[in-house]
C-alpha positions in Angstrom: -0.5 13.8 -13.6 -3.8 12.9 -12.5 -6.6 15.3 -13.9 -7.4 15.2 -9.8 -4.1 16.5 -9.3 -4.3 18.8 -11.4 -7.2 20.1 -10.2 -5.6 20.5 -6.7 -2.8 21.6 -7.9 -5.2 24.7 -9.4 -7.3 24.5 -6.3 -4.1 25.4 -4.4 -1.9 27.4 -6.9 0.0 30.4 -5.0 2.4 32.8 -5.7 6.0 33.0 -3.5 8.3 35.8 -3.8 11.9 34.7 -4.1 13.4 34.0 -1.0 10.2 35.6 1.3 8.2 32.8 0.9 4.4 35.0 1.3 2.1 34.7 -0.7 1.4 37.7 -3.2 -2.6 36.6 -3.6 -4.9 34.7 -1.6 -5.4 30.7 -3.0 -8.6 29.4 -4.0 -11.2 27.8 -2.1 -9.9 24.5 -0.2 -12.6 22.1 0.1 -12.4 19.8 3.4 -14.5 16.8 4.6 -15.3 16.3 8.6 -16.9 12.9 9.4 -17.0 11.0 12.7 -19.9 9.5 14.8 -22.2 11.5 16.4 -21.4 13.9 19.5 -17.5 13.5 18.3 -17.2 17.9 18.0 -17.5 17.9 14.0 -19.6 21.2 14.2 -17.5 22.3 17.1 -14.5 21.8 15.2 -16.2 24.3 12.7 -16.8 26.6 15.0 -13.0 26.5 16.3 -12.3 26.9 13.1 -14.4 29.9 12.2 -13.7 31.1 15.9 -17.2 32.3 15.7 -20.4 30.3 16.5 -21.0 29.2 12.6 -22.4 25.6 13.1 -25.4 24.5 14.8 -24.0 22.3 18.6 -25.8 20.4 21.0 -25.0 18.1 24.1 -27.8 16.5 23.4 -27.8 12.7 22.6 -28.9 12.7 19.7 -26.9 14.2 16.5 -27.2 17.7 15.8 -26.5 17.9 12.7 -29.0 16.3 9.9 -27.3 16.8 6.6 -23.9 18.2 5.8 -23.5 21.2 5.6 -20.7 23.8 3.7 -19.1 26.6 5.8 -16.8 29.1 3.9 -14.3 30.2 6.6 -10.6 32.4 5.7 -8.1 31.4 7.9 -4.3 32.6 8.5 -5.1 36.3 8.5 -7.5 36.0 5.6 -5.2 34.4 3.0 -6.7 30.6 2.8 -10.6 30.4 1.6 -11.2 27.2 3.8 -14.6 25.1 3.0 -15.3 23.3 5.5 -18.4 20.0 5.2 -19.6 19.3 8.5 -21.7 15.9 8.3 -23.9 14.0 9.8 -23.0 11.7 12.4 -22.0 8.3 12.5 -23.4 5.3 14.6 -26.7 7.4 15.0 -29.5 4.7 16.3 -31.8 3.9 14.5 -34.5 6.5 16.1 -31.8 9.0 15.8 -31.7 12.2 14.1 -30.0 10.5 10.9 -30.1 7.1 11.3 -26.7 5.1 11.3 -26.8 3.4 7.5 -28.8 6.7 5.9 -25.8 8.7 7.5 -23.7 6.5 5.7 -25.3 6.1 2.1 -24.8 10.7 2.6 -21.2 10.6 2.9 -20.1 7.6 0.6 -22.2 10.0 -2.0 -21.4 13.2 -0.7 -17.6 11.5 -0.9 -18.2 10.4 -4.1 -19.3 13.6 -5.9 -16.7 15.7 -4.2 -14.2 12.7 -5.8 -15.5 13.1 -9.6 -15.1 16.9 -9.5 -11.8 17.1 -7.9 -13.2 19.0 -5.3 -12.1 17.5 -2.3 -8.2 17.6 -0.8 -8.5 17.1 2.8 -11.0 14.8 4.9 -11.2 14.7 8.6 -11.6 11.8 10.9 -12.7 13.4 14.2 -12.9 11.1 17.6 -13.1 11.4 21.0 -10.6 11.0 22.9 -12.2 8.6 25.8 -13.2 6.5 22.4 -11.6 2.8 22.7 -9.2 3.0 19.4 -10.1 -0.4 18.3 -13.7 0.9 17.3 -13.0 3.4 15.4 -11.8 1.4 12.7 -14.9 0.9 11.3 -15.9 4.8 10.1 -12.1 4.2 8.8 -12.5 2.2 6.8 -15.7 3.4 5.0 -13.9 6.5 4.0 -10.2 5.2 3.2 -12.0 2.6 0.6 -13.6 5.4 -1.3 -10.5 7.6 -1.0 -7.9 5.2 -1.1 -5.1 7.1 -1.2 -5.9 10.4 -3.4 -7.4 12.2 -0.8 -5.1 12.8 2.5 -7.2 11.8 5.5 -6.1 13.2 9.0 -7.1 12.5 12.4 -8.7 15.1 14.9 -9.0 14.3 18.5 -11.4 16.1 20.4 -12.2 16.3 24.5 -8.7 17.1 25.6 -9.0 19.8 27.9 -8.0 17.8 30.9 -5.5 15.5 29.4 -2.3 15.5 31.0 0.2 16.4 30.8 -0.1 18.0 27.5 -3.0 17.3 25.1 -0.7 15.5 22.6 0.0 12.9 24.9 -2.9 11.1 23.9 -1.3 10.6 20.2 1.8 9.1 22.2 -0.3 6.9 24.3 -2.3 5.8 21.1 -0.1 5.9 17.6 1.0 2.2 17.8 -2.2 0.7 18.4 -3.7 2.9 15.5 -0.5 1.2 13.3 -1.2 -2.1 14.3 -5.5 -2.2 13.6 -4.4 -0.9 10.2 -5.1 2.8 10.3 -2.5 4.8 8.5 -3.3 9.6 8.8 -1.6 11.9 6.8 -1.5 13.8 9.9 -2.9 14.3 13.1 -4.3 16.7 16.0 -5.1 16.7 19.3 -7.9 18.9 20.4 -9.8 20.6 22.7 -13.0 22.7 21.3 -14.1 23.8 24.9 -15.5 26.8 25.5 -14.8 26.7 29.7 -12.9 29.8 30.7 -10.1 29.8 32.4 -6.5 30.5 31.3 -5.5 27.1 31.0 -8.4 25.9 28.6 -8.4 29.4 26.9 -4.2 28.7 26.1 -5.6 25.3 24.6 -8.3 26.1 22.5 -5.9 28.4 20.9 -3.4 25.4 20.7 -6.0 23.4 19.2 -7.3 26.1 16.9 -3.7 26.1 15.8 -2.9 22.5 15.0 -5.7 22.2 13.0 -5.1 24.9 10.6 -1.8 23.2 10.8 -2.9 20.4 9.2 -4.9 22.2 6.9 -1.7 24.1 5.3 0.7 20.9 5.1 -2.3 19.2 3.1 -2.2 22.2 0.7 1.2 22.6 0.5 2.0 18.9 0.3 -0.8 19.1 -3.0 0.8 21.9 -4.6 4.4 20.0 -4.4 3.4 17.1 -5.2 5.6 15.3 -7.6 6.2 11.3 -7.8 8.9 10.1 -5.3 10.6 6.8 -6.1 13.3 5.7 -4.2 16.1 3.6 -5.8 17.9 0.8 -3.2 20.5 -1.8 -3.9 24.5 -3.0 -3.6 27.2 -0.8 -4.8 27.6 -2.2 -8.5 23.9 -2.8 -8.8 23.4 0.2 -11.4 21.6 2.3 -9.4 23.4 5.2 -11.4 23.0 4.2 -15.2 19.6 2.9 -14.2 18.8 6.5 -13.0 20.3 7.7 -16.5 18.4 5.4 -18.5 14.8 6.5 -17.1 16.3 10.2 -17.8 17.3 9.2 -21.1 20.6 11.2 -20.4 23.0 11.4 -18.3 21.8 12.9 -14.5 23.9 11.0 -12.1 27.3 10.0 -12.7 28.7 6.2 -12.3 32.0 4.7 -11.8 33.5 1.4 -11.8 35.6 2.1 -8.2 33.8 -0.6 -6.1 35.0 2.0 -3.2 31.3 3.5 -2.2 31.6 7.6 -3.3 29.5 8.6 -0.8 26.9 7.6 2.3 24.3 10.5 1.3 21.9 9.6 -1.0 21.4 11.9 -4.4 18.1 13.3 -5.8 18.0 13.0 -9.8 14.9 15.1 -11.2 13.7 13.6 -14.2 10.9 13.7 -16.7 9.7 11.1 -19.6 6.6 10.9 -21.2 5.1 13.8 -20.0 5.5 13.4 -16.1 8.1 14.7 -13.5 9.7 12.2 -11.0 12.2 12.3 -8.4 14.2 9.6 -7.8 16.6 9.1 -4.8 19.3 7.2 -5.1 20.4 5.9 -1.7 23.5 3.7 -0.4 23.8 0.4 -0.7 24.0 -0.8 2.8 25.5 -4.3 4.3 28.5 -4.0 1.7 32.2 -5.6 2.9 33.5 -2.5 1.6 31.1 -0.5 4.7 33.1 -1.3 8.4 30.4 -0.7 10.7 30.6 3.2 12.2 29.9 3.6 7.7 26.9 1.1 8.2 25.3 2.8 10.7 25.5 5.9 9.0 24.2 5.0 6.0 21.1 3.3 7.6 20.7 6.7 9.6 21.0 8.7 6.1 18.3 6.0 4.4 15.6 6.4 7.4 16.4 10.3 7.6 15.6 10.5 3.9 12.5 8.0 4.0 11.1 10.7 7.4 11.7 13.5 4.8 9.3 12.0 2.0 7.0 11.6 4.6 6.5 14.9 5.0 6.6 16.2 1.8 4.0 13.8 0.8 4.7 10.4 0.6 6.6 7.5 -1.1 5.4 6.6 -4.3 7.6 4.0 -5.3 10.5 1.7 -4.1 12.7 0.6 -6.6 14.9 -2.5 -5.8 17.9 -3.2 -8.4 20.0 -6.3 -8.3 22.2 -7.2 -10.9 21.8 -10.5 -12.4 23.2 -13.3 -9.9 22.2 -14.8 -7.0 19.8 -13.9 -4.3 22.2 -13.6 -1.7 21.8 -12.9 1.9 22.8 -9.1 0.9 20.8 -9.3 -1.8 18.0 -10.4 0.8 18.4 -8.1 3.5 18.4 -4.8 1.5 15.0 -5.8 0.4 14.2 -6.1 4.3 15.4 -3.5 5.4 14.0 -0.9 2.6 10.4 -3.0 2.1 9.6 -4.4 5.2 11.2 -2.2 8.1 11.4 1.4 6.7 8.4 1.4 4.7 6.4 -1.4 6.6 5.1 -2.9 3.3 3.3 0.4 2.7 4.5 1.4 -0.7 4.7 -1.1 -3.9 8.2 -2.3 -4.8 9.2 -3.2 -8.2 12.4 -5.1 -9.0 14.5 -4.1 -11.4 17.0 -6.7 -12.7 19.9 -5.3 -14.6 23.4 -6.7 -17.2 21.7 -9.1 -18.6 22.9 -7.6 -21.9 23.9 -11.5 -22.8 20.7 -12.5 -22.0 20.1 -15.3 -24.5 16.4 -14.7 -26.4 14.6 -12.3 -24.2 15.9 -10.4 -21.7 12.6 -11.4 -19.8 13.5 -14.8 -19.8 15.9 -14.6 -16.4 13.0 -13.7 -14.5 10.3 -16.8 -15.5 13.7 -18.4 -14.4 14.1 -17.2 -11.4 10.1 -15.5 -10.0 9.9 -18.9 -8.2 13.6 -18.5 -6.1 12.0 -14.5 -5.0 8.4 -16.3 -3.8 10.5 -18.9 -2.0 12.8 -16.2 0.0 9.2 -14.3 0.9 11.2 -11.3 -1.4 7.3 -10.0 -3.4 7.7 -7.8 -5.4 4.6 -6.0 -7.3 6.3 -6.1 -10.7 9.8 -6.5 -12.7 11.8 -5.3 -15.4 14.3 -6.9 -17.1 17.3 -4.5 -18.8 20.7 -3.7 -18.9 21.5 -0.2 -18.2 24.8 -0.5 -20.5 24.6 0.9 -24.2 27.5 -0.2 -25.1 27.6 -2.8 -28.0 23.9 -3.1 -27.6 21.8 -0.3 -28.3 18.8 -2.3 -29.5 18.6 -3.8 -25.7 19.4 -0.4 -23.8 16.4 1.4 -26.3 13.9 -1.6 -25.3 15.1 -1.5 -21.4 14.8 2.2 -21.1 10.8 1.7 -22.5 10.6 -0.8 -20.5 11.5 0.4 -17.2 9.9 3.5 -17.9 6.5 1.5 -19.1 6.8 -0.2 -15.4 7.1 3.5 -13.1 3.8 4.1 -14.9 2.2 1.7 -14.7 2.6 1.7 -10.5 2.8 4.7 -9.8 -0.5 5.3 -12.1 -4.2 6.7 -10.8 -5.9 3.8 -9.1 -2.1 1.5 -8.6 0.2 3.4 -6.6 0.0 3.0 -3.1 2.1 6.5 -2.0 2.9 6.4 1.3 2.3 9.3 3.6 3.6 8.2 7.0 1.8 6.8 9.3 3.7 4.4 12.7 5.2 1.5 11.7 7.7 0.0 13.5 11.0 1.8 12.4 9.7 5.1 11.7 7.5 5.1 15.9 11.3 3.8 17.4 13.4 6.1 15.6 11.2 9.3 16.6 10.4 8.2 19.9 13.6 5.9 20.8 14.3 8.7 23.8 11.0 8.2 25.6 10.7 4.7 25.2 14.3 3.8 26.0 13.6 4.6 30.3 11.3 3.2 32.2 9.7 -0.1 32.5 9.4 -0.3 28.9 13.6 -0.2 27.8 14.1 -3.7 28.2 10.9 -4.9 26.1 11.6 -2.2 23.1 15.4 -3.2 22.5 14.7 -7.2 22.5 12.2 -6.3 20.1 14.0 -4.1 17.7 16.7 -6.2 18.0 15.0 -9.3 17.7 13.3 -7.8 14.3 16.4 -6.0 13.4 18.7 -9.8 13.7 15.3 -12.1 12.3 14.2 -10.6 9.5 16.9 -8.2 7.9 20.0 -10.1 9.0 22.2 -7.6 10.6 24.9 -9.7 13.1 23.1 -8.8 17.0 26.2 -6.8 17.4 25.7 -4.7 14.7 22.4 -4.4 15.8 22.5 -3.4 18.7 25.1 -0.8 18.3 22.3 0.6 15.5 19.8 0.9 18.3 22.6 2.6 20.5 23.2 5.1 17.8 20.0 6.3 17.2 19.0 7.0 20.8 19.1 10.6 20.1 17.9 11.4 17.2 19.5 14.3 14.8 18.1 16.8 12.1 
């Protein structure tokens, strides 16, 4: 476990009564950095969270925050202490209060210092609702390049007091564009910080307070509960369960030679090795001859729900693509594209594990050296690989060598500076699944269906009939 995560765990350590979920004592401080362009409402956001005027605000053209100011606030009825760092506005004119170049230098230095100390837990990107989405990328890149995936970044959209039918409509309209231009956020809040009187504005202001506090609390829980999540996928018979046991160093997953699929639900296996804790999620093999269409659709939907649940629990750290040594068949390629490209939007590092190499002449890795060009030619791109046998049998030395190999690969691609944990976002599949009901009405119905079916058939290898049934099947999101 990294020093940063350990410090975060220490910072957020909280004791819960069994089955009740109420804290026995208040947590330590949660440090939140707020950044954005001048006039985005950063100081007003501080006051919203504090529920009093603790930060200086101004409606003037010039920014009112000349440096980084810290505000310690208690939220959730005093149960969570938050330290908000209100930073100087970006994109200020050279003659402004803090010129843009200087504001960027100060912000980068401040975040760098907090990163070194392990004392930064959340970053809020504050933007005005009327801003053109594509202009937000420059400031996003400035911070994302600093923290990578080590600190969650959330989007807070302000000045939505008059947005109709509700403030969340801004996100529904703009989230696809945000994803398409490469911005990924761990969460969002559509709010108003307006101090105007009137029941509607007051109601929206209270909603805004709750939404922002929820973002902070989700960050705290995500860090407190953070563990390395690994999703394992591949064909039935590839040896996924045996691979789990190999990594664990003991039998934790049941194995079977029965080619009939025993379950159409993913299985979770907590394992530990070399001082680290992992959760391995073994998914159902897809696109198998043994699966009928109904079962296949069940399995796809089940896989989506797993991805969605892990997104809410802190993200996915690694995909392991398990395949039996042999040909790179159309079924294998379909599984790869469904998980890596479609479900996870190419945002999760993926390694391929080649199994059943106990009889390989010479070193087991020779298989990869002979076949890696085929993977490249078929556009099956992976971050790393492991050539192994998960069968002990008459090959105890190769079995033990395989355990070392797979563990080293897992550690390498989930290590600090290497992993790119996916914390959600709005890739094509997730956006579609979560909002299909609203998309499949009105003028957009035909276009959305056509785009989805095209993606499922051309990239994931589904037949048009199955693709259409899948689109229909998930029209009403469940659970």
